[in-house]
ROKEKOL-603755 format. One record per residue: x, y, z of N, C-alpha, C, O in turn. Coordinates in steps of 0.02 Angstrom, whole numbers, padded with zeros to 5 digits, always signed. Layout:
BEGIN
XYZXYZXYZXYZ...
END
This chain:
BEGIN
+00448+00216-00081+00382+00232-00126+00327+00185-00099+00345+00128-00085+00273+00198-00091+00214+00156-00080+00206+00116-00138+00209+00139-00195+00196+00060-00125+00170-00002-00168+00102+00013-00194+00054+00018-00157+00099+00021-00269+00036+00038-00301-00018-00020-00305-00077-00012-00321+00018-00090-00284-00028-00133-00294-00072-00156-00250-00055-00174-00194-00139-00159-00274-00208-00179-00233-00254-00216-00254-00272-00218-00312-00284-00256-00195-00339-00309-00224-00396-00297-00172-00387-00266-00120-00448-00320-00189-00502-00315-00147-00521-00388-00129-00524-00429-00174-00535-00407-00065-00549-00486-00043-00615-00496-00073-00624-00553-00093-00661-00458-00081-00728-00486-00099-00747-00477-00182-00703-00470-00225-00799-00478-00191-00818-00477-00270-00777-00429-00314-00760-00374-00292-00762-00450-00374-00734-00397-00413-00780-00370-00475-00823-00409-00496-00774-00314-00500-00809-00292-00562-00753-00315-00614-00698-00339-00600-00780-00303-00676-00737-00315-00720-00689-00270-00742-00648-00286-00786-00690-00207-00710-00635-00153-00727-00584-00184-00661-00523-00184-00673-00605-00207-00602-00565-00218-00548-00524-00285-00574-00463-00291-00566-00556-00321-00599-00516-00387-00624-00467-00369-00683-00416-00402-00691-00484-00317-00722-00438-00302-00775-00375-00265-00740-00317-00279-00755-00391-00224-00699-00334-00192-00655-00288-00253-00618-00228-00256-00626-00323-00296-00580-00307-00344-00538-00259-00384-00581-00205-00400-00554-00272-00404-00650-00232-00447-00692-00174-00406-00715-00122-00438-00718-00171-00346-00731-00132-00293-00746-00069-00300-00688-00013-00321-00699-00091-00281-00638-00056-00288-00567-00020-00351-00560+00040-00350-00548-00052-00408-00565-00012-00463-00554+00039-00478-00600+00093-00504-00584+00021-00458-00669+00072-00471-00713+00133-00421-00697+00191-00442-00703+00124-00375-00683+00187-00325-00653+00225-00349-00610+00286-00349-00612+00182-00377-00559+00223-00405-00490+00255-00470-00517+00314-00476-00500+00229-00518-00554+00263-00568-00571+00329-00559-00616+00376-00599-00618+00323-00500-00651+00381-00487-00689+00432-00453-00650+00490-00460-00668+00419-00414-00598+00472-00403-00558+00495-00449-00526+00553-00439-00508+00464-00514-00505+00489-00558-00465+00530-00592-00507+00582-00613-00482+00518-00605-00579+00554-00643-00624+00622-00601-00636+00674-00635-00642+00627-00538-00639+00686-00501-00658+00727-00504-00602+00786-00515-00618+00717-00497-00539+00759-00486-00477+00765-00548-00449+00811-00556-00409+00722-00604-00463+00728-00658-00412+00748-00726-00458+00784-00769-00434+00724-00730-00521+00734-00789-00560+00755-00790-00632+00756-00839-00670+00775-00714-00648+00802-00722-00721+00845-00670-00734+00849-00626-00691+00879-00666-00784+00918-00612-00806+00989-00606-00752+01014-00554-00731+01011-00672-00738+01056-00679-00681+01126-00637-00704+01153-00591-00672+01147-00664-00761+01210-00632-00787+01203-00562-00813+01256-00530-00818+01151-00536-00830+01138-00459-00845+01151-00421-00779+01187-00371-00773+01115-00451-00734+01125-00402-00657+01180-00421-00619+01193-00385-00571+01216-00470-00629+01277-00492-00590+01325-00435-00598+01351-00410-00549+01338-00412-00662+01380-00363-00670+01368-00298-00639+01413-00259-00625+01301-00287-00628+01284-00229-00593+01271-00231-00519+01242-00185-00490+01296-00290-00486+01280-00307-00403+01219-00338-00398+01197-00347-00341+01184-00359-00452+01117-00401-00428+01142-00467-00417+01192-00489-00446+01106-00502-00374+01108-00575-00368+01036-00611-00351+00996-00587-00311+01028-00670-00385+00972-00701-00362+00979-00725-00285+01027-00759-00268+00932-00708-00241+00920-00733-00174+00865-00784-00162+00864-00822-00114+00828-00781-00200+00756-00815-00181+00717-00833-00249+00704-00789-00289+00700-00897-00259+00654-00913-00317+00597-00946-00281+00606-00989-00237+00524-00921-00305+00466-00954-00292+00402-00931-00333+00400-00886-00375+00361-00964-00315+00293-00952-00361+00243-00909-00323+00187-00900-00348+00258-00884-00268+00211-00833-00228+00188-00771-00273+00220-00757-00324+00135-00737-00256+00119-00670-00273+00135-00625-00231+00099-00612-00183+00197-00591-00243+00229-00540-00184+00181-00481-00195+00169-00461-00252+00154-00451-00139+00118-00390-00136+00158-00323-00105+00148-00267-00126+00197-00335-00062+00230-00285-00031+00293-00307+00014+00290-00358+00048+00347-00267+00011+00411-00289+00040+00444-00238+00075+00449-00184+00047+00470-00248+00140+00491-00201+00171+00562-00243+00205+00558-00301+00226+00617-00209+00205+00672-00241+00247+00694-00179+00295+00701-00122+00276+00703-00203+00364+00721-00169+00415+00790-00161+00426+00812-00114+00459+00826-00209+00397+00898-00205+00401+00926-00250+00340+00886-00278+00301+00980-00254+00334+01014-00289+00283+00997-00366+00284+01005-00404+00236+00973-00385+00347+00957-00467+00352+00877-00472+00371+00841-00517+00350+00857-00428+00406+00777-00442+00430+00731-00400+00380+00738-00340+00370+00690-00435+00354+00636-00414+00310+00569-00441+00316+00562-00488+00355+00514-00416+00280+00453-00433+00292+00422-00424+00224+00439-00374+00192+00370-00474+00194+00335-00468+00140+00270-00499+00144+00263-00549+00179+00214-00471+00106+00154-00503+00116+00149-00540+00039+00176-00519-00012+00109-00593+00046+00095-00637-00012+00013-00649-00021-00030-00637+00020+00006-00677-00089-00073-00700-00094-00066-00765-00127-00021-00783-00165-00121-00800-00106-00124-00868-00133-00073-00920-00106-00056-00969-00139-00053-00907-00049-00004-00949-00007-00027-00969+00061-00075-00938+00083-00003-01013+00094-00018-01035+00158-00019-00979+00211-00061-00976+00255+00032-00935+00202+00052-00891+00257+00033-00817+00212+00045-00818+00152+00010-00770+00237+00002-00705+00199+00063-00658+00233+00081-00609+00200+00090-00669+00288+00147-00617+00304+00204-00667+00322+00196-00718+00356+00269-00645+00294+00324-00697+00301+00385-00643+00319+00392-00583+00304+00421-00683+00354+00488-00647+00383+00558-00668+00373+00570-00723+00398+00602-00643+00347+00671-00668+00336+00715-00636+00380+00711-00576+00393+00759-00673+00406+00815-00655+00454+00885-00668+00420+00933-00662+00458+00897-00684+00357+00955-00698+00334+00952-00662+00250+00970-00691+00199+00928-00607+00253+00930-00556+00191+00894-00578+00130+00911-00561+00073+00835-00621+00148+00803-00648+00105+00800-00711+00065+00762-00725+00018+00854-00751+00096+00873-00818+00073+00819-00870+00084+00802-00911+00042+00794-00865+00149+00742-00906+00170+00684-00866+00204+00703-00812+00227+00614-00879+00212+00567-00848+00221+00522-00906+00269+00514-00966+00255+00497-00869+00330+00469-00907+00376+00387-00867+00378+00378-00807+00376+00334-00920+00382+00269-00887+00390+00258-00868+00462+00274-00904+00510+00223-00795+00466+00205-00769+00518+00129-00775+00539+00106-00798+00591+00093-00747+00483+00021-00747+00489-00013-00794+00435-00004-00784+00375-00051-00843+00459-00084-00876+00411-00139-00848+00372-00182-00813+00399-00140-00864+00306-00187-00838+00255-00266-00836+00278-00308-00792+00266-00274-00903+00318-00353-00905+00347-00362-00862+00405-00417-00856+00431-00308-00833+00427-00321-00786+00482-00329-00708+00464-00360-00665+00496-00292-00701+00401-00285-00618+00389-00240-00631+00328-00193-00672+00329-00260-00588+00270-00238-00576+00203-00216-00510+00200-00254-00465+00184-00140-00498+00220-00101-00438+00223-00088-00425+00144-00072-00465+00100-00102-00348+00139-00087-00317+00078-00027-00269+00085+00030-00287+00070-00043-00206+00108+00002-00153+00103+00030-00136+00181-00006-00118+00228+00098-00146+00185+00127-00128+00254+00161-00075+00266+00200-00054+00224+00152-00042+00334+00179+00015+00348+00215+00020+00409+00183+00001+00458+00274+00040+00419+00313+00028+00481+00329+00106+00502+00349+00152+00466+00314+00106+00574+00342+00166+00603+00406+00153+00625+00448+00197+00613+00424+00102+00656+00495+00099+00681+00506+00020+00683+00472-00021+00652+00559+00006+00724+00568-00064+00734+00521-00103+00788+00527-00163+00802+00471-00058+00815+00423-00086+00870+00357-00086+00835+00313-00126+00852+00348-00044+00790+00270-00029+00781+00258-00034+00708+00291+00003+00672+00215-00075+00683+00197-00080+00605+00112-00096+00604+00079-00120+00651+00088-00078+00542+00030-00088+00520+00012-00119+00454+00040-00095+00404-00029-00167+00444-00033-00201+00382-00116-00188+00355-00164-00202+00391-00121-00166+00302-00199-00150+00297-00227-00203+00252-00190-00230+00211-00291-00220+00256-00321-00251+00196-00393-00234+00208-00432-00278+00227-00411-00176+00197-00478-00143+00189-00529-00163+00266-00538-00121+00309-00552-00223+00270-00604-00228+00317-00568-00252+00382-00597-00253+00436-00496-00274+00373-00455-00294+00428-00385-00268+00427-00360-00239+00379-00352-00281+00487-00286-00252+00492-00242-00298+00542-00266-00330+00588-00182-00296+00529-00129-00326+00579-00090-00280+00609-00050-00250+00573-00093-00269+00658-00054-00216+00703-00006-00248+00756-00031-00288+00796+00064-00234+00759+00110-00239+00819+00137-00184+00842+00151-00136+00806+00146-00188+00904+00180-00137+00937+00238-00156+00988+00265-00115+01026+00255-00227+00982+00300-00245+01026+00364-00271+00990+00387-00323+01013+00392-00245+00942+00444-00262+00896+00427-00331+00866+00466-00379+00864+00364-00330+00844+00341-00386+00793+00339-00454+00832+00330-00505+00799+00346-00457+00893+00339-00520+00914+00266-00546+00915+00260-00608+00915+00212-00510+00915+00143-00525+00920+00107-00481+00874+00126-00423+00877+00056-00495+00828+00022-00477+00793-00047-00474+00816-00071-00527+00837-00089-00414+00816-00160-00412+00833-00200-00405+00767-00185-00361+00726-00246-00445+00757-00290-00451+00702-00350-00401+00728-00387-00410+00777-00351-00346+00684-00413-00292+00699-00476-00306+00636-00462-00307+00576-00537-00314+00661-00587-00314+00608-00630-00245+00629-00649-00224+00684-00638-00217+00555-00663-00150+00559-00746-00154+00550-00775-00204+00528-00771-00103+00568-00854-00100+00574-00881-00084+00499-00888-00028+00475-00894-00146+00466-00915-00143+00391-00977-00103+00376-00978-00067+00326-01035-00106+00423-01088-00068+00405-01078+00010+00414-01120+00050+00395-01016+00031+00447-00991+00105+00454-00953+00120+00393-00940+00179+00384-00930+00070+00343-00905+00090+00287-00819+00096+00306-00780+00122+00266-00800+00071+00365-00734+00083+00380-00689+00036+00346-00689-00022+00367-00650+00051+00297-00612+00012+00253-00543+00050+00240-00542+00106+00215-00492+00018+00258-00424+00039+00260-00371+00007+00196-00350-00050+00206-00354+00036+00144-00320+00002+00093-00248+00014+00106-00208-00031+00096-00229+00074+00129-00156+00094+00149-00160+00138+00203-00214+00161+00222-00100+00155+00232-00102+00203+00281-00020+00218+00295+00025+00177+00284-00010+00286+00323+00046+00308+00336+00054+00331+00415+00010+00366+00440+00102+00313+00450+00112+00348+00524+00114+00427+00521+00140+00451+00471+00096+00460+00557+00107+00523+00574+00149+00526+00642+00197+00564+00645+00135+00494+00684+00180+00471+00747+00159+00410+00775+00115+00379+00745+00183+00386+00830+00191+00315+00852+00109+00290+00865+00101+00232+00882+00052+00331+00858-00014+00309+00877-00055+00343+00821-00114+00325+00819-00040+00380+00785-00082+00426+00739-00065+00394+00667-00007+00382+00649-00121+00382+00629-00109+00362+00564-00166+00403+00517-00218+00427+00540-00147+00406+00454-00192+00426+00409-00207+00361+00349-00158+00334+00323-00255+00347+00336-00279+00288+00282-00323+00314+00239-00356+00365+00250-00326+00275+00180-00381+00295+00120-00399+00225+00098-00366+00174+00109-00467+00231+00060-00496+00171+00043-00532+00192-00026-00547+00251-00038-00542+00145-00068-00592+00146-00122-00633+00090-00127-00607+00036-00114-00696+00092-00143-00731+00039-00168-00783+00057-00215-00795+00117-00220-00820+00008-00255-00870+00028-00301-00931+00016-00259-00942-00037-00230-00972+00073-00259-01026+00071-00231-01076+00035-00263-01111-00009-00236-01081+00059-00336-01136+00013-00377-01097+00011-00441-01037+00024-00442-01131-00006-00492-01099-00039-00557-01073+00042-00577-01017+00049-00601-01106+00089-00568-01081+00157-00597-01052+00211-00556-01033+00264-00582-01046+00199-00481-01009+00241-00440-00965+00209-00401-00966+00148-00397-00924+00244-00371-00877+00222-00324-00869+00272-00259-00885+00331-00261-00845+00241-00204-00842+00287-00131-00773+00291-00127-00744+00239-00144-00737+00338-00110-00674+00352-00100-00679+00389-00027-00724+00428-00011-00624+00369+00014-00636+00389+00088-00554+00396+00114-00505+00363+00095-00558+00451+00167-00494+00456+00203-00506+00463+00276-00551+00499+00298-00468+00430+00311-00483+00404+00395-00419+00435+00431-00364+00441+00404-00431+00449+00482-00383+00460+00533-00385+00413+00599-00438+00402+00629-00326+00386+00617-00328+00349+00687-00278+00376+00739-00222+00399+00727-00307+00371+00794-00263+00403+00850-00240+00345+00906-00205+00354+00955-00270+00284+00884-00250+00228+00932-00201+00170+00892-00208+00111+00908-00161+00184+00850-00136+00145+00816-00149+00104+00759-00113+00060+00735-00212+00127+00740-00246+00088+00688-00307+00046+00703-00339+00019+00658-00323+00040+00770-00380-00004+00790-00444+00029+00784-00494-00007+00777-00449+00095+00785-00515+00119+00762-00508+00180+00715-00453+00206+00711-00557+00205+00680-00547+00266+00629-00600+00313+00633-00657+00297+00651-00585+00370+00617-00632+00423+00605-00637+00448+00533-00587+00477+00513-00685+00442+00494-00680+00472+00428-00680+00543+00427-00717+00578+00461-00630+00565+00384-00620+00648+00366-00650+00654+00305-00690+00700+00301-00641+00618+00253-00663+00633+00186-00714+00577+00146-00689+00522+00136-00761+00584+00130-00804+00533+00096-00810+00574+00023-00831+00632+00016-00790+00535-00022-00801+00575-00089-00834+00524-00145-00802+00473-00157-00885+00536-00173-00922+00482-00207-00911+00517-00280-00906+00578-00287-00909+00476-00324-00913+00491-00405-00953+00445-00443-00978+00394-00418-00960+00463-00503-01008+00423-00550-00960+00389-00601-00983+00364-00652-00900+00387-00590-00854+00364-00637-00812+00312-00608-00792+00317-00549-00794+00256-00647-00745+00209-00619-00670+00244-00606-00640+00236-00553-00648+00276-00651-00583+00312-00647-00593+00369-00613-00593+00425-00639-00603+00355-00544-00615+00419-00494-00602+00384-00434-00651+00358-00407-00544+00379-00407-00525+00341-00336-00461+00366-00315-00415+00385-00350-00465+00364-00243-00405+00371-00207-00358+00318-00219-00378+00260-00220-00295+00334-00227-00250+00284-00245-00183+00309-00227-00162+00357-00259-00147+00282-00179-00078+00306-00165-00082+00363-00108-00120+00411-00104-00030+00343-00067-00040+00400-00010+00044+00409+00011+00079+00359+00014+00067+00465+00022+00133+00483+00048+00143+00540+00097+00097+00581+00097+00185+00549+00131+00196+00595+00190+00260+00620+00193+00306+00580+00196+00274+00694+00191+00338+00725+00196+00351+00729+00269+00308+00715+00310+00414+00749+00287+00448+00763+00351+00403+00815+00391+00381+00802+00447+00390+00874+00358+00359+00925+00374+00279+00911+00390+00246+00960+00409+00250+00853+00384+00186+00838+00399+00131+00849+00338+00070+00847+00348+00157+00859+00285+00104+00872+00225+00094+00796+00199+00142+00760+00186+00027+00775+00193+00004+00717+00171-00028+00731+00099-00065+00779+00086-00004+00680+00053-00036+00680-00011-00071+00610-00024-00041+00557-00015-00148+00614-00048-00164+00557-00069-00194+00564-00138-00231+00611-00152-00177+00514-00182-00184+00523-00258-00264+00514-00273-00299+00470-00248-00284+00559-00313-00363+00558-00342-00360+00561-00406-00348+00610-00441-00375+00494-00426-00390+00487-00508-00438+00527-00529-00485+00541-00492-00433+00555-00601-00374+00557-00630-00340+00626-00614-00374+00673-00593-00267+00633-00624-00236+00688-00631-00234+00733-00562-00211+00789-00570-00251+00719-00510-00258+00759-00449-00239+00720-00395-00235+00659-00396-00224+00766-00335-00201+00739-00273-00242+00773-00217-00261+00830-00229-00260+00745-00154-00288+00782-00109-00230+00795-00059-00190+00751-00046-00228+00851-00033-00177+00873+00018-00192+00900+00085-00241+00937+00089-00159+00888+00138-00176+00894+00201-00115+00914+00239-00066+00878+00245-00122+00981+00267-00054+00994+00305-00067+01011+00385-00031+01046+00420-00137+00972+00409-00151+00982+00480-00164+00913+00499-00217+00903+00528-00123+00862+00487-00129+00799+00521-00199+00767+00497-00233+00734+00537-00219+00778+00431-00270+00746+00400-00341+00775+00422-00393+00745+00410-00339+00830+00451-00404+00856+00487-00444+00895+00423-00506+00895+00422-00414+00919+00384-00443+00959+00328-00397+00937+00260-00340+00913+00267-00423+00948+00206-00402+00928+00145-00417+00986+00093-00469+01019+00096-00377+00995+00052-00388+01023-00018-00366+00987-00076-00323+00944-00070-00394+01003-00138-00380+00955-00195-00329+01004-00241-00341+01063-00252-00273+00970-00263-00226+01000-00323-00254+00962-00389-00245+00902-00399-00282+00998-00426-00297+00972-00488-00254+00977-00551-00202+01010-00547-00268+00952-00599-00236+00954-00667-00166+00948-00672-00131+00989-00702-00143+00889-00638-00072+00878-00636-00054+00833-00688-00092+00786-00697+00005+00839-00730+00010+00797-00781+00038+00733-00762+00094+00715-00780-00001+00699-00726+00022+00625-00697-00008+00576-00716+00020+00521-00714-00072+00583-00738-00121+00524-00759-00137+00492-00701-00153+00528-00653-00138+00429-00694-00144+00382-00636-00085+00392-00578-00025+00380-00587-00112+00416-00523-00072+00423-00473-00049+00361-00432-00084+00336-00389+00019+00336-00451+00041+00270-00420+00074+00270-00363+00089+00215-00339+00092+00326-00329+00129+00337-00269+00175+00391-00266+00183+00425-00317+00207+00405-00211+00248+00460-00220+00314+00436-00153+00312+00387-00117+00368+00492-00156+00414+00484-00110+00432+00556-00102+00420+00604-00139+00467+00551-00036+00491+00626-00019+00569+00627-00006+00604+00586+00023+00584+00680-00031+00653+00690-00026+00679+00714+00045+00660+00765+00072+00734+00663+00076+00748+00681+00147+00776+00743+00167+00832+00758+00145+00748+00781+00207+00779+00847+00223+00760+00897+00181+00793+00949+00188+00711+00900+00135+00700+00959+00079+00629+00960+00076+00600+01010+00056+00596+00901+00098+00516+00912+00094+00489+00911+00021+00432+00932+00011+00529+00888-00030+00510+00894-00105+00476+00825-00119+00508+00773-00111+00410+00824-00140+00382+00770-00165+00391+00750-00237+00378+00790-00283+00415+00685-00250+00423+00658-00319+00375+00618-00323+00371+00571-00283+00325+00628-00374+00266+00586-00387+00280+00538-00446+00320+00552-00490+00245+00479-00445+00255+00441-00507+00177+00426-00519+00136+00416-00474+00165+00428-00586+00092+00417-00620+00103+00375-00674+00161+00358-00689+00047+00353-00709+00043+00318-00770-00009+00320-00815-00064+00321-00788-00010+00321-00880-00064+00316-00922-00056+00244-00955-00016+00234-01001-00093+00200-00931-00090+00131-00947-00009+00107-00925+00009+00111-00866+00028+00088-00968+00091+00075-00956+00154+00132-00977+00215+00122-00976+00118+00189-00994+00168+00249-01009+00176+00281-00947+00129+00312-00922+00229+00277-00922+00248+00308-00850+00274+00380-00866+00304+00397-00917+00257+00418-00815+00278+00497-00813+00300+00523-00750+00263+00507-00704+00347+00558-00735+00367+00570-00670+00368+00653-00669+00387+00684-00719+00347+00685-00611+00339+00750-00608+00374+00768-00536+00376+00826-00516
END
């Protein structure tokens, strides 16, 4: 499932600060439960504490039982790697060079880490990471992305254009995430109107959450999109696809009241 946690590097509106604060509290709660607390409760169900720290974990992806990656905020490094199942972590990209948020892996050779105006890309088994800066005057912002194949990605973004309007965009890339073409630009006059969450089925159908109660859908590799409205999901937080069946499972929320559909 895509991680719904999202931050923006630049100035924050009051609504963004409120959302960010809620997301940070949820992230810290998850860290406490799985890494620093309730040890006896989880031990009987096979859970063990493997790491305790003060970092703000943003995204986590394990490529095997031993090798994993995580992005963090407010630390010396923004991207970390473990080779011992999460017991110890080594910094890979410094926070001063790049602040990574959402990670997307194609395989054990290629990965893309989004952070709106910049991205970190690797195509050599994670040995080297290329930092790419997007063209801000052209509104190129990528908050999260999914791979369609080894070089093709679909990404989305959201930002507040003014105090009363927001801009939501969907992009496609054919060169591994280095450059992007805009496919959708959707502007609305309400804060609660945003692209939020993206997922892909094995058949190639892509869903992008559209707040509130809707999703954008593409079946032609992001070239055209239609809108599925009035879904009983509230805030689209993300989705996952049943392997081999092409069934989408979508999670949404109304404040902290989560619903599944």
